[in-house]
C-alpha positions, 0 to 999 in steps of 0.5 A, a space after each residue: 465442481 468449479 470448471 474453469 474455462 481456459 482459452 486455447 493456446 498454440 502448443 509448440 513444445 515436446 510431449 504431449 499437447 494434451 498433457 501441457 495444456 491440462 497441466 499448465 499454470 491454472 493461476 495465469 489463466 484466471 482473471 486477477 481478483 478484485 483488489 479489496 477496498 481498505 478501510 482509511 486509517 489515515 483519518 487524524 484529529 486535528 487537535 491531537 499534536 502527535 497527529 499534526 507532527 505526522 502531518 508535518 511530517 508526510 509534508 516533509 517527506 513529501 507525501 502530498 497532492 494538489 486538492 482544490 489548487 492547495 498542496 495538501 498530505 495525502 491521506 490515502 497514502 498514510 492509510 496504505 502505509 499503516 495497512 502495510 507491513 512496513 508500518 510499525 503499527 497496524 491500526 487506524 491512527 485515531 485507535 492508536 495509543 500516544 505510544 503507538 502513535 510516537 513509534 509511527 513518528 519514529 517511523 516518519 522520521 526516517 522516511 523523511 531522512 531517507 527522502 532527503 539523502 537519495 535527493 543528494 545524490 
């Protein structure tokens, strides 16, 4: 049996303080679970034209970061996107078929359009 250690809290409500203490939400007293380290799904093939198209769209969508004084596409942000529910294909970029990569390209075209539509406001 796992013993859950909780910090004492001041009770200022009605009823039994002991019942309140024992029945409070146990999730709020536990430490947050460590984030799971996800594999980098944003690794691309520089010789694949579809992958280069995605990199171009990332620059257009301003998904970039500075590295060694240069602005480069943010591959970890791409990886996080591919892991998320918003991605049309939840798979590593290098493991995708050409049809699946085209779905990601269409999604990025929508992201670019949305980015510039909101910048005009």
